[in-house]
PDB file of N, H, CA, C and O in Angstrom:
ATOM      1  N   LEU A   1     -10.027   3.031  17.043  1.00  0.00           N
ATOM      2  CA  LEU A   1     -10.565   3.591  15.735  1.00  0.00           C
ATOM      3  C   LEU A   1     -10.842   2.120  14.535  1.00  0.00           C
ATOM      4  O   LEU A   1     -11.612   1.303  14.029  1.00  0.00           O
ATOM      5  N   GLU A   2      -9.421   2.705  14.672  1.00  0.00           N
ATOM      6  H   GLU A   2      -8.796   3.369  15.083  1.00  0.00           H
ATOM      7  CA  GLU A   2      -9.009   2.621  12.809  1.00  0.00           C
ATOM      8  C   GLU A   2      -8.620   0.842  12.801  1.00  0.00           C
ATOM      9  O   GLU A   2      -8.798   0.087  11.844  1.00  0.00           O
ATOM     10  N   GLU A   3      -7.983   0.430  14.316  1.00  0.00           N
ATOM     11  H   GLU A   3      -7.838   1.043  15.093  1.00  0.00           H
ATOM     12  CA  GLU A   3      -8.551  -1.740  13.905  1.00  0.00           C
ATOM     13  C   GLU A   3      -9.770  -1.597  14.235  1.00  0.00           C
ATOM     14  O   GLU A   3     -10.084  -2.761  13.982  1.00  0.00           O
ATOM     15  N   ALA A   4     -10.511  -1.241  14.512  1.00  0.00           N
ATOM     16  H   ALA A   4     -10.256  -0.296  14.717  1.00  0.00           H
ATOM     17  CA  ALA A   4     -12.238  -1.872  14.587  1.00  0.00           C
ATOM     18  C   ALA A   4     -12.298  -1.609  13.403  1.00  0.00           C
ATOM     19  O   ALA A   4     -12.583  -2.734  12.993  1.00  0.00           O
ATOM     20  N   VAL A   5     -12.249  -0.969  12.486  1.00  0.00           N
ATOM     21  H   VAL A   5     -12.017  -0.055  12.820  1.00  0.00           H
ATOM     22  CA  VAL A   5     -12.325  -1.085  10.601  1.00  0.00           C
ATOM     23  C   VAL A   5     -11.787  -1.884  10.619  1.00  0.00           C
ATOM     24  O   VAL A   5     -12.445  -2.868  10.960  1.00  0.00           O
ATOM     25  N   ALA A   6     -10.612  -2.108  10.377  1.00  0.00           N
ATOM     26  H   ALA A   6     -10.078  -1.309  10.100  1.00  0.00           H
ATOM     27  CA  ALA A   6     -10.318  -2.963   9.585  1.00  0.00           C
ATOM     28  C   ALA A   6     -10.202  -4.222   9.723  1.00  0.00           C
ATOM     29  O   ALA A   6      -9.457  -4.855   8.975  1.00  0.00           O
ATOM     30  N   HIS A   7     -10.844  -4.757  10.604  1.00  0.00           N
ATOM     31  H   HIS A   7     -11.450  -4.243  11.212  1.00  0.00           H
ATOM     32  CA  HIS A   7     -11.019  -5.632  11.672  1.00  0.00           C
ATOM     33  C   HIS A   7     -12.631  -6.060  11.170  1.00  0.00           C
ATOM     34  O   HIS A   7     -12.985  -7.104  11.718  1.00  0.00           O
ATOM     35  N   GLY A   8     -13.728  -5.441  10.198  1.00  0.00           N
ATOM     36  H   GLY A   8     -13.440  -4.593   9.753  1.00  0.00           H
ATOM     37  CA  GLY A   8     -14.779  -5.466  10.285  1.00  0.00           C
ATOM     38  C   GLY A   8     -15.092  -5.145  11.400  1.00  0.00           C
ATOM     39  O   GLY A   8     -14.270  -5.911  11.902  1.00  0.00           O
ATOM     40  N   GLU A   9     -15.563  -4.681  12.275  1.00  0.00           N
ATOM     41  H   GLU A   9     -16.232  -4.059  11.867  1.00  0.00           H
ATOM     42  CA  GLU A   9     -16.094  -4.900  13.481  1.00  0.00           C
ATOM     43  C   GLU A   9     -17.239  -3.291  13.559  1.00  0.00           C
ATOM     44  O   GLU A   9     -16.735  -2.189  13.341  1.00  0.00           O
ATOM     45  N   ASN A  10     -18.733  -3.439  13.890  1.00  0.00           N
ATOM     46  H   ASN A  10     -19.142  -4.334  14.067  1.00  0.00           H
ATOM     47  CA  ASN A  10     -19.614  -2.330  13.765  1.00  0.00           C
ATOM     48  C   ASN A  10     -18.468  -1.083  15.163  1.00  0.00           C
ATOM     49  O   ASN A  10     -17.964  -1.056  16.286  1.00  0.00           O
ATOM     50  N   VAL A  11     -18.812   0.128  13.196  1.00  0.00           N
ATOM     51  H   VAL A  11     -19.221   0.106  12.284  1.00  0.00           H
ATOM     52  CA  VAL A  11     -18.175   0.844  14.501  1.00  0.00           C
ATOM     53  C   VAL A  11     -18.657   2.411  14.539  1.00  0.00           C
ATOM     54  O   VAL A  11     -18.085   3.163  13.750  1.00  0.00           O
ATOM     55  N   ASN A  12     -19.722   2.990  15.445  1.00  0.00           N
ATOM     56  H   ASN A  12     -20.187   2.379  16.086  1.00  0.00           H
ATOM     57  CA  ASN A  12     -20.429   4.214  15.522  1.00  0.00           C
ATOM     58  C   ASN A  12     -19.568   5.129  14.176  1.00  0.00           C
ATOM     59  O   ASN A  12     -18.388   5.242  13.847  1.00  0.00           O
ATOM     60  N   ILE A  13     -20.763   5.620  13.704  1.00  0.00           N
ATOM     61  H   ILE A  13     -21.722   5.528  13.971  1.00  0.00           H
ATOM     62  CA  ILE A  13     -20.196   6.336  13.148  1.00  0.00           C
ATOM     63  C   ILE A  13     -20.314   8.304  13.481  1.00  0.00           C
ATOM     64  O   ILE A  13     -19.810   9.278  12.923  1.00  0.00           O
ATOM     65  N   HIS A  14     -21.027   8.169  14.385  1.00  0.00           N
ATOM     66  H   HIS A  14     -21.437   7.377  14.839  1.00  0.00           H
ATOM     67  CA  HIS A  14     -20.572   9.518  14.993  1.00  0.00           C
ATOM     68  C   HIS A  14     -18.633   9.085  15.657  1.00  0.00           C
ATOM     69  O   HIS A  14     -17.716   9.891  15.501  1.00  0.00           O
ATOM     70  N   GLN A  15     -18.494   8.045  16.176  1.00  0.00           N
ATOM     71  H   GLN A  15     -19.239   7.391  16.303  1.00  0.00           H
ATOM     72  CA  GLN A  15     -16.741   8.202  16.415  1.00  0.00           C
ATOM     73  C   GLN A  15     -16.445   8.418  15.485  1.00  0.00           C
ATOM     74  O   GLN A  15     -16.023   9.574  15.439  1.00  0.00           O
ATOM     75  N   ALA A  16     -16.389   7.743  14.228  1.00  0.00           N
ATOM     76  H   ALA A  16     -16.732   6.804  14.265  1.00  0.00           H
ATOM     77  CA  ALA A  16     -15.346   7.802  13.187  1.00  0.00           C
ATOM     78  C   ALA A  16     -16.189   9.029  12.683  1.00  0.00           C
ATOM     79  O   ALA A  16     -16.838   7.985  12.753  1.00  0.00           O
ATOM     80  N   VAL A  17     -16.712   9.893  12.347  1.00  0.00           N
ATOM     81  H   VAL A  17     -16.185  10.740  12.289  1.00  0.00           H
ATOM     82  CA  VAL A  17     -17.073  11.195  11.776  1.00  0.00           C
ATOM     83  C   VAL A  17     -16.421  12.340  12.675  1.00  0.00           C
ATOM     84  O   VAL A  17     -15.907  13.318  12.132  1.00  0.00           O
ATOM     85  N   ILE A  18     -16.456  12.191  14.133  1.00  0.00           N
ATOM     86  H   ILE A  18     -16.874  11.397  14.574  1.00  0.00           H
ATOM     87  CA  ILE A  18     -15.143  12.778  14.828  1.00  0.00           C
ATOM     88  C   ILE A  18     -14.209  12.838  14.747  1.00  0.00           C
ATOM     89  O   ILE A  18     -13.532  13.861  14.655  1.00  0.00           O
ATOM     90  N   ALA A  19     -13.645  11.020  14.762  1.00  0.00           N
ATOM     91  H   ALA A  19     -14.196  10.188  14.838  1.00  0.00           H
ATOM     92  CA  ALA A  19     -12.183  10.827  14.931  1.00  0.00           C
ATOM     93  C   ALA A  19     -11.858  11.531  12.877  1.00  0.00           C
ATOM     94  O   ALA A  19     -10.662  11.805  12.786  1.00  0.00           O
ATOM     95  N   GLY A  20     -12.618  11.808  11.480  1.00  0.00           N
ATOM     96  H   GLY A  20     -13.590  11.585  11.554  1.00  0.00           H
ATOM     97  CA  GLY A  20     -11.912  12.417  11.050  1.00  0.00           C
ATOM     98  C   GLY A  20     -11.587  13.601  10.751  1.00  0.00           C
ATOM     99  O   GLY A  20     -10.658  14.097  10.114  1.00  0.00           O
ATOM    100  N   GLU A  21     -12.880  14.172  11.544  1.00  0.00           N
ATOM    101  H   GLU A  21     -13.635  13.769  12.062  1.00  0.00           H
ATOM    102  CA  GLU A  21     -12.660  16.031  11.676  1.00  0.00           C
ATOM    103  C   GLU A  21     -11.505  16.557  12.584  1.00  0.00           C
ATOM    104  O   GLU A  21     -10.836  17.540  12.266  1.00  0.00           O
ATOM    105  N   LYS A  22     -11.277  15.738  13.909  1.00  0.00           N
ATOM    106  H   LYS A  22     -11.820  14.939  14.167  1.00  0.00           H
ATOM    107  CA  LYS A  22      -9.416  15.704  14.162  1.00  0.00           C
ATOM    108  C   LYS A  22      -8.920  15.422  13.998  1.00  0.00           C
ATOM    109  O   LYS A  22      -7.898  15.620  14.654  1.00  0.00           O
ATOM    110  N   ALA A  23      -8.899  14.363  12.657  1.00  0.00           N
ATOM    111  H   ALA A  23      -9.730  14.201  12.124  1.00  0.00           H
ATOM    112  CA  ALA A  23      -7.442  14.307  12.504  1.00  0.00           C
ATOM    113  C   ALA A  23      -7.551  16.098  10.650  1.00  0.00           C
ATOM    114  O   ALA A  23      -6.659  16.764  10.125  1.00  0.00           O
ATOM    115  N   GLY A  24      -8.597  16.064  10.499  1.00  0.00           N
ATOM    116  H   GLY A  24      -9.322  15.522  10.926  1.00  0.00           H
ATOM    117  CA  GLY A  24      -8.534  17.265   9.280  1.00  0.00           C
ATOM    118  C   GLY A  24      -7.929  18.378  10.194  1.00  0.00           C
ATOM    119  O   GLY A  24      -6.818  18.779   9.848  1.00  0.00           O
ATOM    120  N   LEU A  25      -8.510  18.963  11.356  1.00  0.00           N
ATOM    121  H   LEU A  25      -9.413  18.637  11.638  1.00  0.00           H
ATOM    122  CA  LEU A  25      -8.122  19.933  12.059  1.00  0.00           C
ATOM    123  C   LEU A  25      -6.984  19.578  12.341  1.00  0.00           C
ATOM    124  O   LEU A  25      -6.127  20.352  11.914  1.00  0.00           O
ATOM    125  N   SER A  26      -6.537  18.543  13.000  1.00  0.00           N
ATOM    126  H   SER A  26      -7.233  17.913  13.346  1.00  0.00           H
ATOM    127  CA  SER A  26      -4.801  18.546  13.037  1.00  0.00           C
ATOM    128  C   SER A  26      -3.608  18.978  12.165  1.00  0.00           C
ATOM    129  O   SER A  26      -2.541  19.473  12.529  1.00  0.00           O
ATOM    130  N   PHE A  27      -4.149  18.600  10.626  1.00  0.00           N
ATOM    131  H   PHE A  27      -5.016  18.198  10.331  1.00  0.00           H
ATOM    132  CA  PHE A  27      -4.148  18.378   9.406  1.00  0.00           C
ATOM    133  C   PHE A  27      -3.323  19.532   9.150  1.00  0.00           C
ATOM    134  O   PHE A  27      -2.136  19.639   8.842  1.00  0.00           O
ATOM    135  N   LYS A  28      -4.460  20.568   9.403  1.00  0.00           N
ATOM    136  H   LYS A  28      -5.425  20.481   9.654  1.00  0.00           H
ATOM    137  CA  LYS A  28      -4.842  22.116   9.272  1.00  0.00           C
ATOM    138  C   LYS A  28      -3.544  23.176  10.043  1.00  0.00           C
ATOM    139  O   LYS A  28      -2.848  24.150   9.759  1.00  0.00           O
ATOM    140  N   LEU A  29      -3.713  22.534  10.811  1.00  0.00           N
ATOM    141  H   LEU A  29      -4.279  21.742  11.043  1.00  0.00           H
ATOM    142  CA  LEU A  29      -2.784  23.030  12.624  1.00  0.00           C
ATOM    143  C   LEU A  29      -1.312  22.929  11.660  1.00  0.00           C
ATOM    144  O   LEU A  29      -0.553  23.847  11.348  1.00  0.00           O
ATOM    145  N   LEU A  30      -1.244  21.739  11.389  1.00  0.00           N
ATOM    146  H   LEU A  30      -1.861  20.994  11.642  1.00  0.00           H
ATOM    147  CA  LEU A  30      -0.141  21.483  10.605  1.00  0.00           C
ATOM    148  C   LEU A  30       0.119  22.533   9.737  1.00  0.00           C
ATOM    149  O   LEU A  30       0.809  23.444  10.197  1.00  0.00           O
ATOM    150  N   MET A  31      -0.220  22.614   8.730  1.00  0.00           N
ATOM    151  H   MET A  31      -0.780  21.874   8.357  1.00  0.00           H
ATOM    152  CA  MET A  31       0.193  23.366   7.630  1.00  0.00           C
ATOM    153  C   MET A  31       0.424  24.555   8.155  1.00  0.00           C
ATOM    154  O   MET A  31       1.573  24.996   8.134  1.00  0.00           O
ATOM    155  N   GLN A  32      -0.919  25.497   8.880  1.00  0.00           N
ATOM    156  H   GLN A  32      -1.853  25.139   8.897  1.00  0.00           H
ATOM    157  CA  GLN A  32      -0.402  26.223   9.391  1.00  0.00           C
ATOM    158  C   GLN A  32       0.864  26.986  10.507  1.00  0.00           C
ATOM    159  O   GLN A  32       0.993  28.072  11.072  1.00  0.00           O
ATOM    160  N   VAL A  33       1.419  26.074  10.436  1.00  0.00           N
ATOM    161  H   VAL A  33       1.314  25.192   9.977  1.00  0.00           H
ATOM    162  CA  VAL A  33       2.979  25.879  11.371  1.00  0.00           C
ATOM    163  C   VAL A  33       3.439  25.724  10.542  1.00  0.00           C
ATOM    164  O   VAL A  33       4.411  26.437  10.792  1.00  0.00           O
ATOM    165  N   ARG A  34       3.720  25.184   9.184  1.00  0.00           N
ATOM    166  H   ARG A  34       2.931  24.604   8.981  1.00  0.00           H
ATOM    167  CA  ARG A  34       3.984  24.757   8.576  1.00  0.00           C
ATOM    168  C   ARG A  34       4.765  25.864   7.372  1.00  0.00           C
ATOM    169  O   ARG A  34       5.959  25.942   7.083  1.00  0.00           O
ATOM    170  N   ASN A  35       3.817  26.495   6.937  1.00  0.00           N
ATOM    171  H   ASN A  35       2.847  26.431   7.172  1.00  0.00           H
ATOM    172  CA  ASN A  35       4.161  28.120   6.524  1.00  0.00           C
ATOM    173  C   ASN A  35       4.527  29.004   7.467  1.00  0.00           C
ATOM    174  O   ASN A  35       4.856  30.161   7.203  1.00  0.00           O
ATOM    175  N   LYS A  36       4.503  28.671   8.252  1.00  0.00           N
ATOM    176  H   LYS A  36       4.235  27.731   8.466  1.00  0.00           H
ATOM    177  CA  LYS A  36       4.902  30.284   9.309  1.00  0.00           C
ATOM    178  C   LYS A  36       6.404  30.359   9.332  1.00  0.00           C
ATOM    179  O   LYS A  36       7.184  31.296   9.157  1.00  0.00           O
ATOM    180  N   VAL A  37       6.680  28.239   9.784  1.00  0.00           N
ATOM    181  H   VAL A  37       6.047  27.478   9.927  1.00  0.00           H
ATOM    182  CA  VAL A  37       8.296  28.730   9.919  1.00  0.00           C
ATOM    183  C   VAL A  37       8.984  28.550   8.355  1.00  0.00           C
ATOM    184  O   VAL A  37      10.210  28.655   8.297  1.00  0.00           O
ATOM    185  N   ILE A  38       8.215  28.276   7.065  1.00  0.00           N
ATOM    186  H   ILE A  38       7.220  28.190   7.112  1.00  0.00           H
ATOM    187  CA  ILE A  38       8.311  28.587   5.733  1.00  0.00           C
ATOM    188  C   ILE A  38       8.602  30.205   5.701  1.00  0.00           C
ATOM    189  O   ILE A  38       9.599  30.633   5.119  1.00  0.00           O
ATOM    190  N   ASP A  39       7.893  30.872   6.205  1.00  0.00           N
ATOM    191  H   ASP A  39       7.083  30.525   6.678  1.00  0.00           H
ATOM    192  CA  ASP A  39       7.951  32.981   5.746  1.00  0.00           C
ATOM    193  C   ASP A  39       8.746  33.020   6.746  1.00  0.00           C
ATOM    194  O   ASP A  39       9.832  33.261   6.219  1.00  0.00           O
ATOM    195  N   ALA A  40       8.951  32.916   8.143  1.00  0.00           N
ATOM    196  H   ALA A  40       8.069  32.720   8.571  1.00  0.00           H
ATOM    197  CA  ALA A  40      10.054  33.090   9.115  1.00  0.00           C
ATOM    198  C   ALA A  40      11.254  32.882   8.237  1.00  0.00           C
ATOM    199  O   ALA A  40      11.672  33.934   7.753  1.00  0.00           O
ATOM    200  N   TYR A  41      11.876  31.866   7.925  1.00  0.00           N
ATOM    201  H   TYR A  41      11.536  31.011   8.317  1.00  0.00           H
ATOM    202  CA  TYR A  41      13.123  31.676   7.363  1.00  0.00           C
ATOM    203  C   TYR A  41      12.932  32.158   5.651  1.00  0.00           C
ATOM    204  O   TYR A  41      13.975  32.332   5.021  1.00  0.00           O
ATOM    205  N   GLN A  42      12.146  32.279   5.230  1.00  0.00           N
ATOM    206  H   GLN A  42      11.299  32.137   5.742  1.00  0.00           H
ATOM    207  CA  GLN A  42      12.554  33.425   3.816  1.00  0.00           C
ATOM    208  C   GLN A  42      12.617  34.842   4.609  1.00  0.00           C
ATOM    209  O   GLN A  42      13.565  35.626   4.647  1.00  0.00           O
ATOM    210  N   GLU A  43      11.665  34.925   5.073  1.00  0.00           N
ATOM    211  H   GLU A  43      10.895  34.288   5.042  1.00  0.00           H
ATOM    212  CA  GLU A  43      11.948  36.708   6.062  1.00  0.00           C
ATOM    213  C   GLU A  43      13.678  37.100   6.441  1.00  0.00           C
ATOM    214  O   GLU A  43      14.226  38.201   6.485  1.00  0.00           O
ATOM    215  N   ILE A  44      14.125  35.997   6.633  1.00  0.00           N
ATOM    216  H   ILE A  44      13.680  35.102   6.597  1.00  0.00           H
ATOM    217  CA  ILE A  44      15.240  35.789   7.653  1.00  0.00           C
ATOM    218  C   ILE A  44      16.501  36.010   6.412  1.00  0.00           C
ATOM    219  O   ILE A  44      17.296  36.947   6.335  1.00  0.00           O
ATOM    220  N   MET A  45      16.392  34.992   5.635  1.00  0.00           N
ATOM    221  H   MET A  45      15.746  34.231   5.698  1.00  0.00           H
ATOM    222  CA  MET A  45      17.099  34.578   4.359  1.00  0.00           C
ATOM    223  C   MET A  45      17.013  36.053   3.356  1.00  0.00           C
ATOM    224  O   MET A  45      17.732  36.196   2.367  1.00  0.00           O
ATOM    225  N   ARG A  46      15.829  37.269   3.895  1.00  0.00           N
ATOM    226  H   ARG A  46      15.245  37.153   4.699  1.00  0.00           H
ATOM    227  CA  ARG A  46      15.824  38.412   3.128  1.00  0.00           C
ATOM    228  C   ARG A  46      16.548  39.315   3.330  1.00  0.00           C
ATOM    229  O   ARG A  46      16.953  40.136   2.506  1.00  0.00           O
ATOM    230  N   MET A  47      16.905  39.212   5.063  1.00  0.00           N
ATOM    231  H   MET A  47      16.576  38.545   5.732  1.00  0.00           H
ATOM    232  CA  MET A  47      17.988  40.598   5.782  1.00  0.00           C
ATOM    233  C   MET A  47      19.109  40.108   5.182  1.00  0.00           C
ATOM    234  O   MET A  47      19.576  39.118   4.618  1.00  0.00           O
ATOM    235  N   GLN A  48      19.356  41.286   5.564  1.00  0.00           N
ATOM    236  H   GLN A  48      18.977  42.090   6.023  1.00  0.00           H
ATOM    237  CA  GLN A  48      20.823  41.509   5.221  1.00  0.00           C
ATOM    238  C   GLN A  48      21.630  41.789   6.418  1.00  0.00           C
ATOM    239  O   GLN A  48      21.530  42.554   7.377  1.00  0.00           O
ATOM    240  N   VAL A  49      22.541  40.817   5.987  1.00  0.00           N
ATOM    241  H   VAL A  49      22.622  40.195   5.208  1.00  0.00           H
ATOM    242  CA  VAL A  49      23.398  40.752   6.916  1.00  0.00           C
ATOM    243  C   VAL A  49      24.760  41.987   7.825  1.00  0.00           C
ATOM    244  O   VAL A  49      25.462  41.562   8.743  1.00  0.00           O
TER     245      VAL A  49
END
């Protein structure tokens, strides 16, 4: 899809919107996982040894 857009080809707008939404959801998931990892790390650092 990106290559078609880059080459100036006609692209189905529905496919483009769906691809954008998928990318957005993937990014949100990545950020949630990152936040959980950071929270876990901070909790471990607060523990008494």
